[in-house]
RODO-2510 file (C-alpha; in nm, 4 decimals, decimal comma):
residues 449
     n   res          X          Y          Z
     1     m    10,5394    10,5084    11,2459
     2     r    10,4819    10,1793    11,0714
     3     k    10,5131     9,8585    11,2741
     4     t    10,8037     9,7466    11,0532
     5     q    10,9782    10,0858    11,0963
     6     k    10,9315    10,0797    11,4719
     7     k    11,0811     9,7304    11,4772
     8     q    11,3691     9,8523    11,2677
     9     a    11,4231    10,1470    11,5090
    10     g    11,4320     9,9045    11,7971
    11     e    11,6909     9,6857    11,6218
    12     f    11,9052     9,9965    11,5656
    13     m    11,9004    10,0656    11,9389
    14     e    11,9805     9,7114    12,0334
    15     l    12,2902     9,7312    11,8149
    16     l    12,3875    10,0608    11,9772
    17     a    12,3468     9,9121    12,3246
    18     r    12,5785     9,6248    12,2360
    19     a    12,8263     9,8666    12,0839
    20     h    12,8295    10,0681    12,4074
    21     e    12,9363     9,7589    12,5983
    22     a    13,2052     9,6903    12,3452
    23     v    13,3325    10,0540    12,3659
    24     g    13,3626    10,0240    12,7408
    25     k    13,5503     9,6950    12,7133
    26     a    13,7867     9,8284    12,4512
    27     v    13,8669    10,1410    12,6627
    28     s    13,9216     9,9309    12,9741
    29     t    14,1763     9,7124    12,7919
    30     g    14,3598    10,0058    12,6390
    31     k    14,2438     9,9359    12,2831
    32     n    14,1358    10,2887    12,2154
    33     y    14,1565    10,2468    11,8324
    34     i    13,8810     9,9821    11,8526
    35     a    13,6728    10,2089    12,0795
    36     m    13,7078    10,4885    11,8271
    37     e    13,5948    10,2653    11,5410
    38     l    13,2949    10,1568    11,7490
    39     l    13,2088    10,5155    11,8351
    40     e    13,2179    10,6085    11,4655
    41     q    12,9759    10,3191    11,3950
    42     c    12,7498    10,4468    11,6756
    43     q    12,7475    10,7863    11,5151
    44     e    12,6573    10,6460    11,1757
    45     g    12,3879    10,4237    11,3316
    46     a    12,2317    10,7221    11,5124
    47     i    12,2247    10,9233    11,1923
    48     q    12,0529    10,6346    11,0036
    49     l    11,8040    10,6048    11,2873
    50     g    11,7371    10,9819    11,2659
    51     e    11,6706    10,9504    10,8935
    52     l    11,4305    10,6693    10,9574
    53     v    11,2418    10,8686    11,2233
    54     e    11,2300    11,1858    11,0128
    55     k    11,0875    10,9836    10,7155
    56     a    10,8207    10,8299    10,9353
    57     e    10,7328    11,1173    11,1722
    58     g    10,8663    11,4351    11,0138
    59     e    11,1446    11,6720    11,1159
    60     g    10,9447    11,7992    11,4147
    61     c    10,9486    11,4691    11,5920
    62     g    11,0778    11,5079    11,9514
    63     m    11,3054    11,2102    11,9117
    64     i    11,5327    11,4042    11,6710
    65     p    11,6782    11,6399    11,9410
    66     l    11,7461    11,3379    12,1615
    67     l    11,9408    11,1748    11,8762
    68     e    12,1281    11,5003    11,8202
    69     d    12,2257    11,4981    12,1865
    70     y    12,3341    11,1427    12,1631
    71     c    12,5521    11,2219    11,8591
    72     e    12,7144    11,5157    12,0445
    73     l    12,7905    11,2852    12,3348
    74     v    12,9478    11,0265    12,1069
    75     y    13,1655    11,2971    11,9506
    76     q    13,2809    11,4183    12,2924
    77     i    13,3685    11,0708    12,4068
    78     y    13,5454    11,0017    12,0786
    79     e    13,7654    11,3065    12,1285
    80     e    13,8316    11,2148    12,4863
    81     v    13,9419    10,8671    12,3819
    82     r    14,1441    10,9920    12,0854
    83     q    14,3381    11,2356    12,3030
    84     g    14,4100    10,9600    12,5566
    85     q    14,2753    11,1601    12,8526
    86     g    14,2362    10,8518    13,0740
    87     a    13,8640    10,8168    13,0168
    88     s    13,6779    10,5918    13,2569
    89     a    13,5339    10,2857    13,0742
    90     d    13,2413    10,2580    13,3252
    91     r    13,1528    10,6238    13,2896
    92     i    13,1610    10,6075    12,9097
    93     s    12,9305    10,3050    12,8982
    94     e    12,6983    10,4559    13,1522
    95     d    12,6743    10,7979    12,9749
    96     l    12,6064    10,6407    12,6438
    97     q    12,3497    10,4030    12,7821
    98     q    12,1650    10,6728    12,9703
    99     s    12,1335    10,8821    12,6552
   100     l    12,0125    10,5772    12,4628
   101     i    11,7514    10,5013    12,7319
   102     k    11,5982    10,8509    12,6805
   103     i    11,5668    10,7776    12,3048
   104     e    11,4101    10,4304    12,3684
   105     k    11,1601    10,5793    12,6144
   106     y    11,0570    10,8386    12,3621
   107     l    11,0072    10,5780    12,0946
   108     r    10,8086    10,3609    12,3266
   109     d    10,5871    10,6259    12,4854
   110     n    10,5435    10,8931    12,2163
   111     i    10,5542    10,7311    11,8764
   112     k    10,2364    10,5400    11,7905
   113     t    10,2594    10,2232    11,5884
   114     r    10,0630    10,2525    11,2624
   115     t     9,9477     9,9452    11,0751
   116     e     9,9443     9,9421    10,6958
   117     i     9,6879     9,7087    10,5411
   118     v     9,6465     9,6355    10,1709
   119     f     9,3384     9,4829    10,0164
   120     l     9,3789     9,3202     9,6791
   121     p     9,0391     9,2507     9,5126
   122     y     9,0373     9,1444     9,1533
   123     k     8,6727     9,1493     9,0429
   124     a     8,4738     9,4465     9,1707
   125     s     8,1614     9,2239     9,2035
   126     m     8,3505     9,0206     9,4667
   127     w     8,4555     9,3255     9,6713
   128     d     8,1844     9,2503     9,9267
   129     s     8,4013     8,9613    10,0597
   130     l     8,6492     9,2225    10,1857
   131     e     8,4461     9,5339    10,2398
   132     s     8,3541     9,5092    10,6086
   133     v     8,7191     9,4291    10,7034
   134     w     8,8267     9,7301    10,4981
   135     k     8,5722     9,9518    10,6676
   136     a     8,7033     9,8513    11,0118
   137     a     9,0570     9,9263    10,9017
   138     e     8,9547    10,2541    10,7436
   139     e     8,7872    10,3704    11,0700
   140     d     9,0875    10,2806    11,2838
   141     p     9,2884    10,6018    11,3437
   142     d     9,6065    10,4047    11,3850
   143     c     9,5677    10,2181    11,0530
   144     d     9,6415    10,3070    10,6894
   145     a     9,4275    10,1031    10,4572
   146     y     9,4800    10,0752    10,0790
   147     v     9,2333     9,9214     9,8325
   148     i     9,4371     9,8138     9,5251
   149     p     9,2313     9,6407     9,2627
   150     i     9,4552     9,4087     9,0632
   151     p     9,4493     9,3102     8,6937
   152     y     9,3409     8,9733     8,5797
   153     f     9,3311     8,7759     8,2592
   154     d     9,0951     8,5476     8,0764
   155     k     9,2536     8,2177     7,9731
   156     n     9,2550     8,0397     7,6419
   157     p     9,1533     7,6732     7,6249
   158     d     9,5241     7,5789     7,6364
   159     g     9,5739     7,7728     7,9614
   160     s     9,7635     8,0648     7,8142
   161     l     9,6679     8,4192     7,9210
   162     r     9,4335     8,6110     7,6914
   163     e     9,2440     8,9388     7,7460
   164     a     9,3475     9,1579     8,0368
   165     h     9,0925     9,3243     8,2633
   166     y     9,1150     9,5905     8,5321
   167     e     8,8055     9,7014     8,7237
   168     g     8,9475     9,9782     8,9366
   169     d     8,6773    10,2210     8,8133
   170     l     8,3871     9,9966     8,9155
   171     y     8,4115    10,0208     9,2945
   172     p     8,1732    10,2232     9,5112
   173     e     8,2393    10,5999     9,5248
   174     y     8,3129    10,5780     9,8959
   175     v     8,6043    10,3360     9,8393
   176     p     8,9294    10,5195     9,7643
   177     v     9,1213    10,3152     9,5041
   178     t     9,4983    10,3063     9,4633
   179     d     9,6389    10,2101     9,1263
   180     y     9,8519     9,8938     9,1530
   181     n    10,1275    10,0677     8,9591
   182     d    10,1546    10,3336     9,2319
   183     y    10,2177    10,1052     9,5262
   184     n    10,5701     9,9747     9,5790
   185     f    10,5291     9,6432     9,7652
   186     d    10,9037     9,5922     9,8100
   187     a    10,9603     9,9331     9,9634
   188     r    10,6483     9,9486    10,1755
   189     r    10,6119     9,5862    10,2870
   190     p    10,2583     9,6194    10,4328
   191     d    10,1818     9,4731    10,7711
   192     m     9,8867     9,2806    10,6266
   193     i     9,7668     9,1855    10,2746
   194     y     9,4128     9,0615    10,2215
   195     i     9,3241     8,8614     9,9125
   196     h     9,0044     8,6862     9,8004
   197     n     9,1348     8,4974     9,4949
   198     p     9,3325     8,1868     9,6117
   199     y     9,3958     8,0091     9,2808
   200     d     9,7292     8,1562     9,1574
   201     e     9,7866     7,9795     8,8241
   202     c     9,5416     7,6912     8,8975
   203     n     9,2196     7,8425     8,7733
   204     h     9,1179     7,7234     8,4232
   205     v     8,9121     8,0310     8,3379
   206     t     9,0998     8,3371     8,4725
   207     s     9,4233     8,4297     8,6372
   208     v     9,5218     8,7333     8,8386
   209     h     9,8472     8,8925     8,7234
   210     p    10,1309     8,6545     8,8351
   211     f    10,2849     8,9221     9,0569
   212     f     9,9758     8,8956     9,2716
   213     y     9,9824     8,5156     9,3140
   214     s     9,9716     8,4299     9,6797
   215     k    10,3125     8,2607     9,6692
   216     n    10,4675     8,5843     9,5438
   217     l    10,2756     8,8197     9,7831
   218     k    10,4056     8,6230    10,0732
   219     k    10,7467     8,7736    10,0015
   220     y    10,6212     9,1247    10,0865
   221     t    10,4315     9,0842    10,4181
   222     d    10,4404     8,8882    10,7440
   223     n    10,0577     8,8533    10,7381
   224     l     9,8927     8,7305    10,4185
   225     i     9,5248     8,6752    10,4841
   226     y     9,2824     8,4932    10,2528
   227     i     8,9092     8,5400    10,2744
   228     p     8,7038     8,3457    10,0170
   229     y     8,4969     8,5453     9,7737
   230     f     8,2225     8,2846     9,8048
   231     i     7,9999     8,1246    10,0687
   232     l     7,9401     7,7459    10,0691
   233     g     7,6547     7,5418    10,1970
   234     e     7,7179     7,4402    10,5533
   235     i     7,8012     7,0701    10,6008
   236     d     7,8797     6,8468    10,8930
   237     p     8,2529     6,8181    10,9364
   238     e     8,2090     6,4479    11,0116
   239     d     8,0153     6,3770    10,6838
   240     e     8,3050     6,2326    10,4885
   241     e     8,1212     6,2268    10,1543
   242     s     8,0146     6,5918    10,1790
   243     v     8,3639     6,6949    10,2874
   244     e     8,5201     6,5091     9,9938
   245     n     8,2917     6,6895     9,7510
   246     m     8,4079     7,0296     9,8618
   247     q     8,7766     6,9640     9,9389
   248     h     8,8904     7,1328     9,6220
   249     f     8,7953     7,4661     9,7846
   250     c     9,0483     7,3945    10,0644
   251     l     9,3390     7,2634     9,8604
   252     v     9,4283     7,5825     9,6698
   253     p     9,7492     7,7820     9,6781
   254     g     9,6084     8,0725     9,8717
   255     v     9,5190     7,8490    10,1632
   256     f     9,8702     7,7022    10,1825
   257     y    10,0596     8,0387    10,1376
   258     a     9,8363     8,2488    10,3564
   259     d     9,9269     8,3070    10,7215
   260     k     9,5562     8,3185    10,8140
   261     v     9,2465     8,1942    10,6352
   262     v     8,9064     8,3355    10,7421
   263     v     8,6073     8,1133    10,6656
   264     q     8,2400     8,1534    10,7144
   265     s     8,1714     7,9456    11,0270
   266     e     8,3250     7,7228    11,2913
   267     d     8,1930     7,4116    11,1168
   268     m     8,3552     7,5209    10,7924
   269     r     8,6759     7,5799    10,9835
   270     q     8,6726     7,2223    11,0991
   271     v     8,6139     7,1004    10,7430
   272     y     8,9219     7,2935    10,6225
   273     i     9,1282     7,1627    10,9082
   274     n     9,0295     6,8039    10,8478
   275     v     9,0882     6,8238    10,4748
   276     l     9,4276     6,9986    10,5084
   277     t     9,5390     6,7596    10,7840
   278     k     9,4472     6,4557    10,5695
   279     e     9,6267     6,6074    10,2719
   280     t     9,9474     6,6753    10,4598
   281     r    10,0007     6,4727    10,7723
   282     e     9,8263     6,4168    11,1075
   283     d    10,0879     6,5964    11,3132
   284     s    10,0217     6,9142    11,1083
   285     r     9,6722     6,9537    11,2604
   286     s     9,7864     7,2147    11,5108
   287     i     9,9282     7,4265    11,2295
   288     w     9,5919     7,4330    11,0462
   289     e     9,4053     7,4878    11,3752
   290     e     9,6057     7,8084    11,4252
   291     k     9,5791     7,9186    11,0612
   292     i     9,2102     7,8643    10,9846
   293     l     8,9707     8,1052    11,1624
   294     g     8,5914     8,0625    11,1583
   295     l     8,5105     8,4269    11,2013
   296     g     8,2302     8,4533    10,9432
   297     s     8,2098     8,6032    10,5969
   298     p     8,2117     8,9806    10,5178
   299     k     7,9694     8,8953    10,2396
   300     v     7,7032     8,8296    10,5010
   301     d     7,7976     9,1589    10,6712
   302     k     7,7389     9,3436    10,3447
   303     i     7,4061     9,1849    10,2691
   304     l     7,2655     9,2415    10,6156
   305     s     7,3783     9,6057    10,6204
   306     t     7,2385     9,6895    10,2710
   307     k     6,9077     9,8783    10,2964
   308     k     6,6562     9,8762    10,0065
   309     e     6,5620    10,2371    10,0510
   310     e     6,9261    10,3423    10,0172
   311     l     6,9802    10,1669     9,6856
   312     k     7,0596    10,3599     9,3664
   313     i     6,8252    10,2092     9,1136
   314     p     6,8919    10,2856     8,7419
   315     e     6,6059    10,4656     8,5695
   316     e     6,5834    10,1968     8,3028
   317     w     6,5325     9,9403     8,5725
   318     l     6,2539    10,1375     8,7333
   319     q     6,0749    10,1514     8,3911
   320     i     6,0620     9,7719     8,4022
   321     i     5,9872     9,7378     8,7709
   322     e     5,7048     9,9948     8,8114
   323     k     5,3469     9,9204     8,7145
   324     p     5,1284    10,1855     8,5494
   325     d     4,9690    10,2667     8,8945
   326     g     5,3141    10,3238     9,0525
   327     n     5,3296    10,0031     9,2508
   328     w     5,6201     9,7654     9,2000
   329     k     5,6068     9,4268     9,0379
   330     k     5,7528     9,1266     9,2162
   331     i     6,1226     9,1187     9,1279
   332     i     6,2785     8,7768     9,0687
   333     f     6,6539     8,7417     9,0902
   334     y     6,7473     8,4934     8,8127
   335     n     7,0942     8,3481     8,8522
   336     t     7,2710     8,1328     8,5957
   337     s     7,5909     7,9702     8,7230
   338     v     7,9234     7,8698     8,5650
   339     s     7,8912     7,5093     8,6863
   340     a     7,5490     7,4664     8,5259
   341     f     7,6844     7,5765     8,1870
   342     l     7,9749     7,3467     8,2108
   343     r     7,7498     7,0556     8,3073
   344     y     7,4504     7,0972     8,0834
   345     e     7,5895     7,2918     7,7833
   346     e     7,3202     7,3221     7,5114
   347     k     7,0466     7,2157     7,7543
   348     m     7,1299     7,5144     7,9651
   349     l     7,0828     7,7523     7,6715
   350     e     6,7436     7,5968     7,5999
   351     k     6,6420     7,6265     7,9605
   352     i     6,7315     7,9975     7,9676
   353     k     6,5201     8,0593     7,6590
   354     d     6,2309     7,8686     7,8165
   355     v     6,2543     8,0732     8,1377
   356     f     6,2578     8,3988     7,9347
   357     r     5,9435     8,2892     7,7523
   358     v     5,7558     8,2307     8,0833
   359     f     5,8620     8,5543     8,2362
   360     e     5,7999     8,7624     7,9274
   361     e     5,4382     8,6236     7,9230
   362     n     5,4019     8,7392     8,2843
   363     h     5,6095     9,0534     8,2731
   364     e     5,3151     9,2805     8,3722
   365     e     5,3203     9,1257     8,7209
   366     m     5,6785     9,0142     8,7571
   367     a     6,0138     9,1755     8,6709
   368     l     6,2990     8,9377     8,5881
   369     l     6,6372     9,0533     8,7049
   370     w     6,8902     8,8308     8,5248
   371     r     7,2380     8,8354     8,6754
   372     p     7,4658     8,5795     8,5095
   373     h     7,7780     8,4724     8,7023
   374     p     8,0474     8,7402     8,6298
   375     l     8,2762     8,4714     8,4891
   376     i     8,0185     8,3242     8,2445
   377     k     8,1704     8,4951     7,9386
   378     a     8,5263     8,3973     8,0237
   379     t     8,4221     8,0354     8,1098
   380     i     8,2284     7,9777     7,7880
   381     e     8,4986     8,1300     7,5749
   382     s     8,7668     7,9218     7,7404
   383     m     8,6004     7,5963     7,8202
   384     r     8,2851     7,5749     7,5969
   385     p     8,3695     7,8003     7,2940
   386     k     8,1096     7,6323     7,0702
   387     l     7,8324     7,7718     7,2871
   388     w     7,9523     8,1291     7,2828
   389     k     7,7784     8,2504     6,9715
   390     e     7,4335     8,1229     7,0658
   391     y     7,4765     8,2481     7,4320
   392     q     7,5698     8,5891     7,2978
   393     e     7,2645     8,6001     7,0793
   394     i     7,0393     8,5103     7,3785
   395     v     7,1940     8,7967     7,5833
   396     e     7,1539     9,0539     7,3046
   397     r     6,7962     8,9495     7,2318
   398     y     6,7051     8,9737     7,6025
   399     k     6,8598     9,3202     7,6400
   400     t     6,6996     9,4412     7,3125
   401     e     6,3484     9,3287     7,3968
   402     g     6,3661     9,5293     7,7179
   403     w     6,0961     9,3556     7,9238
   404     g     6,3571     9,2346     8,1819
   405     i     6,6603     9,3682     8,3637
   406     y     7,0098     9,2562     8,2629
   407     d     7,2536     9,3088     8,5513
   408     d     7,6195     9,2714     8,4812
   409     s     7,7259     9,5394     8,7305
   410     a     7,9736     9,4857     9,0101
   411     d     7,6952     9,5282     9,2671
   412     l     7,5612     9,1833     9,3641
   413     d     7,4227     9,3157     9,6929
   414     r     7,1856     9,5528     9,5124
   415     a     7,0320     9,2612     9,3235
   416     v     6,9895     9,0494     9,6377
   417     c     6,8412     9,3374     9,8400
   418     l     6,6158     9,4612     9,5642
   419     s     6,4616     9,1293     9,4629
   420     d     6,1673     8,9574     9,6275
   421     a     6,2758     8,5987     9,5503
   422     y     6,5555     8,3941     9,3958
   423     y     6,5260     8,1562     9,1069
   424     g     6,8142     7,9797     8,9296
   425     d     7,1058     7,7471     8,9701
   426     w     7,2795     7,6219     9,2849
   427     s     7,5683     7,8537     9,3631
   428     s     7,7296     8,0334     9,6447
   429     i     7,4670     8,3118     9,6001
   430     v     7,2013     8,0687     9,7297
   431     y     7,3650     8,0397    10,0661
   432     l     7,4010     8,4165    10,0770
   433     y     7,0410     8,4692     9,9754
   434     q     6,9259     8,2394    10,2543
   435     k     7,0499     8,5044    10,5050
   436     t     6,7747     8,7368    10,3754
   437     g     6,4937     8,5014    10,4593
   438     k     6,3340     8,5436    10,1162
   439     l     6,1914     8,2737     9,8933
   440     i     6,4436     8,0536     9,7001
   441     m     6,3417     7,8438     9,4018
   442     m     6,5872     7,6110     9,2319
   443     q     6,6059     7,5713     8,8532
   444     n     6,5850     7,2261     8,6962
   445     v     6,7117     7,2260     8,3342
   446     d     6,5226     6,9090     8,2544
   447     i     6,1872     7,0709     8,3226
   448     r     6,0231     7,2916     8,0549
   449     n     5,7300     7,5147     8,1328
***
């Protein structure tokens, strides 16, 4: 039985207990007509409780016969009161209460509480920020976990919604996916909802479907939990300049509407608390201290648990990676970020072409694995549309020439695990890549090779 259902059952029985007292009082004062009305309500309440139990536990649940006995007792007392047989108020209250105690005991001791948890990823490539939490829920025998990928939209330069996307078919085979149209949030009211997109309508590039904004989801659960899809560089919570530079990550709708926010470390927790306290008021600090949890990022869990020998590597990748003698080339993960494009614009395009020239010249010893940020296309189209045509030409030329790997899959962890070193822009991937202990080289757009 769901936690919410068990709570509802408990509330039914509290109402019945109060009704029993009122029945006894009515009988003792000779107001039998009131007692009869109350007994009718007890009967109706027990029937509704039985329907709730049958729906949750099935007709074979041992609580059903106890409810049937209770209903029979209520009927007998009703007839006794109706016929004016001088019923004892104390005995009536005692008999009803003893029957109810048996029902309460069965509910407490024999019906397990099940927790229903919903995970709402939007981009499949960001699923790793929720996966380890989902796995723990999936393995819990008293938990029902649902992965429900949600639709999202690109945005036009004026902020209006444009092309819709749904990536429900891009998740790993071992992840059972539920279609968002098949889950009734209002009827089911999950015990917990996990999200990793905190922006609601405030992102300039994309937007999840408005139904899945954090401010709306809060209507359907008592526990909305936000885990960032990114990892940030660690900073000293007392370093005011560094804190100010990253406060925009803290001041997003998902942080305010969530009941809990899980961040990557205790230091990052303190950063969030300080920023949010400053933004609101000092006496709110205790609220943020309770809400923000520095439990670590599932993204790190995923990276550390991914094994190279277990990766499924596409055949076309292997043709680029393998040397004629069967040995592997050094694989360089090349990352181009959204922020670099927005900052450097045309210079960024020239830098990419220069990088490709160098790696093509050395492709017999090194394999370039280019993985652009998954929102590059939407960002350029929305915020730098004049760059789109040339960028698209660069992508198509790179893919056609075939000397390097182009990775636009949802599996970031494969690229991190497979590669021998990182080269590219500063981004959250850098901090994730650091966990592997591999070489990291940062790109400078002002330097040409």
